[in-house]
N, C-alpha and C positions, 0 to 999 in steps of 0.2 A: 833334795832341797831340805834345808833345816826347817823343822816344824815351827820354831820361833819366828823365823823370817816369813813363813807363809801366814802365820797368825797376825804378824805385824802388817803384812800387806793387806790382809782383809780389813783390819782396823783402819788403815789409811784410806782404802777405797771407800769404806763406809763413811768416813769423815768427809771425803770429797763429795759423795752423793748427797749427804746431809747439807753440807755447805751450799751446794748447787741448788738444792730444793729451797733453802732459805733465801738465797739470792733471787731466785725466780719469784718466790712468794711475796717478797718485799719490793720487787722491781728494782733491785739494786744496780743491775747492769745499766739500765737506761737512766736511772736517777743520778748515778755517779758520773757517767759520761756527759750528761746534760750540764753539769756544773762547769765544764770546760769548753762547751760549745757556746762561744760568745760572739755576737755579731756575725752569725753565719760562718764562723771560722773557728780555728783551734789555736788561738794566740799563745796560750800558756805553754804549749808544747814546743814553741820556738825560743823559749827563755832558758837561761841557765838554771839548773844543770841538766834539764830534761833533753835539750837538743844535743848536748855533749854526750850524754848517756846513749842516745840513739846512734851517734857516730861511733862510739866505742864498740857497740854491737857485740860480735862474737869473739873479739880479739882475746880477752882473758881466758875464755873457755878453750879456744884453739891452742893458746900457749900452754895451758895446763895439760891438754891432751897430747900435744907434741912432746912435752917434757916426759910424760909417761912413756910414750913411744920410744923416745931416745934412751930412757933408762932400760927399757926392755931390750932394745937392740944392743945397747952397751953391755948387757949381761952376757952376751955371746962372745964379747971381745975381752972383757976384763972380769976376772973371777970375783972381785969385790963388789960388783954390781949384781951378782946373782940374787942376792936378797931382795932386790928391787924388781925382779923380773915379773912376778905375778901382779904386783901393785901397778907396774907400768902398763902391762897388758890390760889390766882392769880399767885404767884411766882412758886408754885409747878406745877400747870397746864400748865403754860407758858413753863417751861422746858420740861414737858412731851410731849406737843403737838407740840412745835416748833422744837428745836434741836433734840428732841427724835423721834416723830412720822413723822412729815412732812419732815424734812431734812434727817435723817438717815434711816428711814424705807421706806417711800413712794418713795423718789427720789434717795438717795444715793445707796440703795440696789436694786432699781428697774429700774433706768434709763439706766444704762449700758454704761455710757460715760467713755472711757479709760483715765487713768491718763497720764500726760505728759511723764513720764518715760516709759510708755507702748506703745507709738506710734512710727511709723517708723522714723519720723523726729528726734527722740532722742534715736535711737538705739533699739527701741522695735519692735513689730511685728503687732501692731494693727493700724487701720485707725483713723486719727484725726476726731473728731465729734464736731460740734458746739453745744451749749447748747440746742437748739431746736431739735436736731437730736437724737432721741431715739435709743440707741444701744441695745445689747442683754443683758437681765437680767443676772446678775452674771458675766458678761464679762468686767465690768468696774465700779469703785466706785468713780469716780472723781466729779460728779455733784450732789449736791453742796458739799462744804467742811464741814465736820463734826467738825473738830477742830475750824474753823473760826466761825461756827454757835454757838458753845458753848462759844467762846470768846465774840461774839457780844451779847450773852444773858445777859451780864452784864449791858446792857442798861435797863433791866427790871424795876428798880425803877423809871425810867423816866415816865413810864405810870402810876405809882402810884401817883407821885407828880406833874405832869405837870400842873394841874389846880390850885392847892392850893399853891404850893411852887415852882414856875417856875425856880428860880435860882438853887435850889437844884436839880431839875429835869434835868436841862441842864448840871449840873456837872456830873451826872450819865450817861447821853447820851454821853457827850464828852469822858468821861473815857472809856465807853464801846466801843465806836467807835475806839478810839486809840488802845485799847487792841486787838480789832478785826482786825484792819489793820496790827498790828505787827504780829499777828498770821497768817494772810493771806500771808504776805511777807515770813514768815518762811516756809509755805507750798509750796509757789511758788519756793523758792530757793532749796527745797528738791525734786522738780519734782513730788510733790504729787497732786498739783491742778493748774488749770489755773486761770488767772485773773477773768474770768467770773464765775468760780465756787465760788469764794469768794464774788463776787458782789451779786450773788443770795443767798448766805448764809446770808448775811446781810439783803437782801430784804425779804426773807422768815421769818427770825426772827422778823424783824420790823413789818411786816404785821400781824404775829401771835399775837404779843403783842398788836398792835393797835386794832385788831378786838376782841380779847379776853377781853381786858379792857373795850371796848364799850359794849359787851354783858353782862359783869358782872356789868356794871354801875359804874366802878371804877373811872370815871372822876367826879362824883358828890361829892361835898365837904362833904356831910354828911356820905360818906362811907370811907373817908380817915383817917388814923391815925392822931390824933391831935398832933400838935407840942407844946412843952412846951413854956412858955413865954421866957425862956432863948434862946431856939433854934430859935424862931421867931426873937428875937433881933439880934442874931448872923448872920443872913443872910439879 
């Protein structure tokens, strides 16, 4: 694994831990969620665009992963697609390992953190838990946010292009973060997740993409899909 990637991963993890500590110290999880708990309900979450975002769910992420899978499969049929093979495999594996395995299977299904709408502060019956407090498996699926992780997955092309086409890479990173933040707001307004759930959704997705791209050697220029002369001039 590249040393730079490992160093970046340590920095990202340190930032996540620091942000989590500050969130707990200032009580931001409960304070933010309480703003949307109105009249013993979560009415804001049913308004546009938050309800629409909830319904969109994982569709963009799945389409991006399927596009990668199709490109990888096509590379065995058409020689001109070979340049997309590694990037396509990366997109499919990233979706499977990040939002799929790490977020939804390992943590969301196993960590047991109750959702905001399930805790006593907001009319429920369960105890509030901080992100580092493991609850009872099957008794809470708040940590981290599955919707947000799928939305943040749209940063995936950033790891493909960050070395060779940094401007394009930054566009994907910015767009993925914006979409992820909007989805995070939707889930908070609906009482589905806390601020820290969404924070860690982004962190887990970013770390998965960073480490997987390093393991696959995706940052090397000779492994990236070549841009056409027109594309290079356009950016």
